[in-house]
N, C-alpha and C positions, 0 to 999 in steps of 0.2 A: 374650266371650272363649271361645273352645273351648279344651281342655286335651287333651293326648294321654297315654294311658297307657300307662307303661311296662311291658315284661313283668318280672313278679314274678321271684324268683330260681326258679333251674331244683332240682327238687325231690333230695332226696339219691339215691334209686334211681337215677335218671336220671345223674347224674353218676359214680355206681358203672359204671353200665351202659356208659357211655362211656368210661371210663377202663378198661374191662375188655377192652373191643372193641380200643382202642388197645395198651394191652397183649399181648394175644391175636397181633394183627396183627404187632408188634415181635418177638414172639418166632419167630414163623412164618418171617416173612422173612428174619431171621439164618439160621434152620435150611436155607431157599431157595436162601441165597446160600454157603453153607459149602463147595460145591465149589471157588468161585474160591480160599479160606483154601487146602484144601489142595494145589492146585495150585501155587501158588506156595512151598510149603514143601521142592519140590525142590530136592535130591536127597535129602530124607529118605526113608525107607521107611515103607511104612503101618505096621509094627512100632515104629518109635521116635517115630512121629507119636503112635500109640493108648499108649504107653508113657508119654510124657512128658505127654501130656495127662492121665493119670492123677494122675502127681505132681503136676504143676500148679495143677490142678484141686484137689484136697486142699489145699493150700496157701492157695488164694485163699478156698476153703470155710470151712477155719479162721481165716481172718483176718475174714470177715464175721462167722463165730460168736462171734469175740473183741467184734468192735465193737457187734455185737449182744446181748452178753450171753446166747450160746446155748450157751456149752462144758460148763455142769453139764448139758444135757437130752441133749448129746452123748456125755458121759462115763457118763450114765442108761441110755443105749440098751443099753450093752456089759454091762448086768447083767440084760439082758430075753434069754433064749436063745433065745427063737421068734424074736423079732425080731433076733437077730443072723444065723439060719439064713438067715430071709428076706431080709435085705440082702447078704448073702453069695451068695446065687443070683442077687439083683437085681444086684450087680455083675458076675458072669462072664456073666449075659446083656447087659447093657449094654455089657460091654467088647467081647463078640462082635460086636453090633450096630456098636457102633464101628469095630471091625476090617474087617468086610465093607463099610461105608459108605466107607471112607477107599481101601480097595484100589479098589473100584468107580470113585471119583471120580478117582483119581490113575492109572487105567491104562484111561482112554476108555469107561469102562462107566456115567458118570452117567445115562443114560437107563434103567439098572436099577436105579439106585439110587431114580430118581425111580416107577419102577413099584411099589417093593418099598413107597413108602410109599402110593402108591395103592391098593394092596392091601390093607395093613395093618389099615384099619377092617372088612373083610371078614372077614378073618383073626381079630381080634379077636371077632367076633359068633360066628364058628363054635367058638370055644374057650369063651365063654360057653356054648353049646349042650353041646358033648363036657363039657366040666369042672364048669359050675355048673349044667349041667341047666338052664338058662333056656329061654323058650318065646318063641317067634319070629312077629313078624308077617308076612303076606304079601309084603309089599315086602322085608322082610329076607331071606327065603328067597331070592325072586326075585335080589337081588342078588349071593347066593352062587353061585347057580346059574350066572348069567354071568360071573361071577368066576372059578369053576373054568373055564367054558368059554374065557376069555380064554387062560389059562394053558394048555389044551391046543391051541387056535389056534398059539399060539406055539411050543409044543415040535413040536408035527406040520409047521405050513408053514413057520416060521422055522428049524428045524431044531435047535434045542436047547433045552431044558429050563432056564427063568430061575432058576438055583439061586441066584445072586446076589440076586435081587426077593425069592424066597421066604424064604430066610435072613435077610433083613433083616426082611421083615413077621415071621416068626414069631418072631424072637428080641426084636422089639419088642411083638409082640402076649403072649409069654409074662412081658416084664419087666412090662408095666402088669397082668396078671393077678396075679403075685407081689405087686407095690405094692399094688393092691386088698385082697387078702387082708388085708397088714399094716394097711390103715385109716388113719384120721387120730390114732393115737396120738403122733405124733411131729411137728413143725412140717417142712415141705418141704426146707428147708435143711438138720436135723439129719439125715435120711434120706439126703439125696444126700450130705452128708459121710461118712456112716457109712457107707455102699454103696462108696464109692470108697476108702474107708480097708480094708475089707475085700481090696479086689482091689491095695493098693499092693503087697504082697510080691509078687505077680506081674511088676508093672510093674516092679519093683526088680531083680528075675531075668533079664526082657527085657534092660533097660539094662544089665547087667553082661555079658549074654552079645554083645549086639551089639556092647558096646565092646570086649572079648575079639577081636572079628572084624574091629575097625577100621570099623564099620558106623553111629557117631555121628559126627552132624553137628551138634550145638547149637554145639559151640565152634569149629567147623573151618572155617564158610563166612561169617565176618564177622558184624559186630553185628548188620546186617540182620536177617540167617537168625535170629540167637538170639533176637532180641525179637520176632518172628514165633512161633517156637516157645515163648516164654515167655509169649506172649499166649494160648495155647491153653487156660489155665485160666479166664481170664475169659470167651474167646467159648463155651467149656461151660456156666458157669455163668449166667451173665448170662441167655442166654434160656430156660434153666430157670424162674430167679426170675420173669421176666415171664410165664412160661407160668403160675405158682403163683399171681401175684396174679391172671391174666385168669380162670384155673378158680376163684376165690374171690368172683367177682363176676359172671360169667355161668352161665347154665344149660348142664349138659352140653351139650346138643344144638346150640346156640350153638359152642361150644367147637370140637365135631365137625365143623362145618361151617367154622370157621377153619382147620384143620388143613390143609386142603388148599393153602392158600396155598403152603406148603413143598414139595410135590412139582411144581406147576406152575411154579415158578421153577427147580426144577431140571429141569424139561422143557427150561424155555424156554432154559435156558445150554447146556445139553446140543445142542440141536438148532441153534440161532441163534450160539451163542460159540462150542461147540468141536468142530461138523461133525459129530457122530456121525451114523452112517448108519440112515435112516429108508425100510427098504423097503416094500412095501405089506402082506408079511405082520406086518410090527410095528404099522405104522397099524392093522391089523385088530385085534390084540391089544389097544394101547392103546386103542382105539374101545370095546371090548366092557368094558374096566376102566371107561371113564368112562362107560358105560351103567350100570354097575354102581352106581359113583360117584352116579350123577342120583339113581335108585333109594334109596338111602340116604338122601340129603338131602330127596326126598319124603316118606318114611317120618318123618324127624325132624321135617318140618313138620306132618306130618296126627297125628303121634302124639298121644294124650291127655297134655295137662298135668299132674301130680300136685297135687292143690288145696293153697294154701298154708295152713299152722296160723295162726291166728290169734295173732297179737302179745301178749304179755303185757303188763300195765300196767307202765312203769318204776316202780322203787322210789322213793319219797318220799327225797328228800337228809334225811342225818341231820342234828343241831343240832349 
């Protein structure tokens, strides 16, 4: 009589990795499809979209904090002057990034948004050198050189500096730098809520000015439009929470590789659905950027892994 051996249970680290990859792809897939969401919000202007996104994101995050019992930590952040200053700067940077992205995707420049997020890792590495005095490996230097060359090709041969792309890349790069300086003193949801709260006064002023000029569409375009704008809080917070779950389960290099899902999705939407122009000069610029991306991916694969510290023995249960 023969017996078949059934596979044993999947190890915990494999389950965590599998879940982390799923969370990561979920986050970046949502970010890659965001242009579709912003397009259907017409006739709302980018300023209204961003202002309401801030307000509804704050409301949704506060609700999540109440459910997860994180309101005490949220209040405690505002007693930390250094954290408040950092989060205020982070809030301004991410609001600027949202505005540039919304302008790009609602005015037929989704390709420039895609380019900005392809360039972003190169900018992040460059900021690490200039601001943090980090030392780069040869492939990282090569990626920076190729990335700069791509921008020059677009500026000279395409006839225009890709300001939207550079603005997106640098605003998000500096945002990441500020958040990295803050460290992990507070949970991701707490810092997201706090940085959103710091820019809420600006969002309220924007809504007031838009309302005074008759440019608020929240309640004037029917219930469908109202619900779409109302969902901005969920659409903002959910991918950030998925990203946080992925980052806590995966090595940084793996998260870095998954991040290209978003600009690839934006590029496909721009070319296949929005039919944005791709003359040879733009193909040349994108081609160089993709070469830089490949160099960064190769560097991430070849980079030496930090040795793992031995696990401490678990304490015995108390009687």
